[in-house]
N, C-alpha and C positions, 0 to 999 in steps of 0.2 A: 502494500500501499505506501502510497507516495505520501509526500508529509505535508502535502494541499488537504488528501485526501483525511489523514489522520486529525487534523488538526481540525479539517467541517464536521468527521465525525464526534470529535468532543465539545466541541461548542455543541452542536445536536443532543446531543446526550446531555450536556448539562443543564441548556437551558428548559429541553423538558421535565428535567431534574428541577428547576426554578422552577417552571408552570403549574405542576401535581402539587406545589408548598403550598403557593402564593393562593390557586385556587381549588375550593375542595371539589372534589370528583360529583360528590351529589347532589350538594346547587346544580350542576348542568349534565349531570345526567338525564333530564326528565326535560320537553320543552316547558316552560310558562305555565300555566293554568290563566282562563278567564279570574273576572272581577264573579266573583260569589256573588250566585242571586240569591235574593231577599228567601227562605227557607224557613219559616218558623216552624213549631214546635207540633207535632202533629200528632205523635204519641207517648205514651208513659214508659217512660223509660231515664226511670233518675239515675242508670250506675254511669258514677264517670268513665269518662271514655280515654282508649288511651292518649291521643294527641291532643285533646284536654288538657289531662295530668303534665303530661309532658312540658306544655307549653307555660303550665302555671310556673313551673317548677322552674322553671328556660327562666322566667322572667323573675324571678324572684332571687335567681342566684349570679345572673348577668345584673339586675340594674338594682335590687333590694328591693324597701315595701313586704309587705306580707304576706304568706297564700292564703288567698280566702276562701269561698265555697265554691263549690263546682256541680254539686246536685243538691236538689232538691223537691222535696215529694210534689206528687202529683196533685193538681191543684185545679179549679176555674180557667184562672189565665194562663194564657200564656206565656209561655218562659223558653228559651232552648236549654238551662238549669234544668227541665223536667226532662230531656233529653242527652245530660251529661255530658252538653256542649258548649258550656256555657261557664266561664271563672272569675271572677269579681278580686283581684287584685288590688290588696288591702295598700289605698295610697290615703294622706289626706290635702286635697287641695289646696287647706290654710297653712302650709306648712310649705318651704320653700324648696329645699330637698328633691318631695315627694313631688312637686309640680316641675323639676329640673327631670326626676325622673322619670315620671310619664313624656314628657317633651322630647327626651331621646332617644324612647321610646317610638315613640308617633314618629319622630321625623326618617326614624331605621328602617321600620316597615313601609313609609312611603316614599324612600329612594328608588330614585332610578337606577336598576344595574347596568352594566358593561355592555348586556345586549341592545340598550333603550327600552327596555320595561320599566314603565311608570310602576311604581306601588309594588316594584317586586315580592319582599315579603310576606306583604302582606296579602298578596296572590298566591304566592308558593305556601303561604299557611294554612291558604283555607279562609281567615281572618270575612266574614259574614261586616258584622258592625263592632265599633267599641263603643265604650257612653262614658265620658270622663266630664264632672267640671259644669255642668248643665253646655255639656256639643257632646255632639253624635256624629260620627265619623263613619260614611258608610261606603262599600264596595259600589251599589247601583248609582252614588251620588261620586265613585272618584274618590272618594276616602273626604272627601272638602270638607273642613266643620261649619256643621249645622246648628241654630239651636235644639235644646234640646229640652223639653219637659215632661215628663209621667204623666201619662193620663190617669192618673190617681191625685194628682194633683192640680188645687182651681188655680193658684198663680205660684210663684214663684217661693215669692212670699211664705205662706203658706205650708210649704213640699219640704221634707225632712231635705235632713246630708244625705242620708241614704236613698232616699227616692233621686233626689240630684243628683245621684252620681257624683257627691264630692269627700265622702270618706273611702270611695274604691272606684276603679278603673274598671270597668264591664268589659269584656271581650267575647263577644259573639262569632262562633266558628259553622264553617259549613260542614254541613254533614261529612264530606271526605276529610275534611279537617279534623272534626273530632275522633276520626277513627286513625289520624296520621296518615292516611291515604292521601296525602297531595307532596311536592316533592322536597318542600322543607325540610320533610321527617325523613327522608332517605337517608337512610348510614345512622340516623340518632336514634330510632325505635328498634328496640330491640325486639323482634315477631317471633 
């Protein structure tokens, strides 16, 4: 092998190793998912789904805050908690550090990836919507913040911190996200 061929082979091998360490294979193994459509709770199946549990633990481990509830007893109301695919991340909107945690998370999941895909992590995670501090960020609206007031409240003033999502950040996942069957979970969840 000539010196130029050897140098080229070495350079290509080094470059391939560098790319493999900088770009996790799982993140690009499958094409990115589209935006999750609204799929409200339709059955009573409150056992926490594996993707929901993994995401909740990942949030607390990477950003801090507290691990809140996933499952709720079934009732007449509609909630993805009753299908085990919603997570309440305990944060306090009155606390600057918690507001910064939420802002970092929302910025990260809404970031455009190297392929030009907007809201890349949110789509790969299967995030259907997020509610935090009187705002809702829904996939069907491109995760643009919209004012939020619970249907249980007449006015913001007469609404509790919990219903205003000021003592937790709520994440609802698509069914595929709840089960951990979207691309973000590849290589993360043990099957």
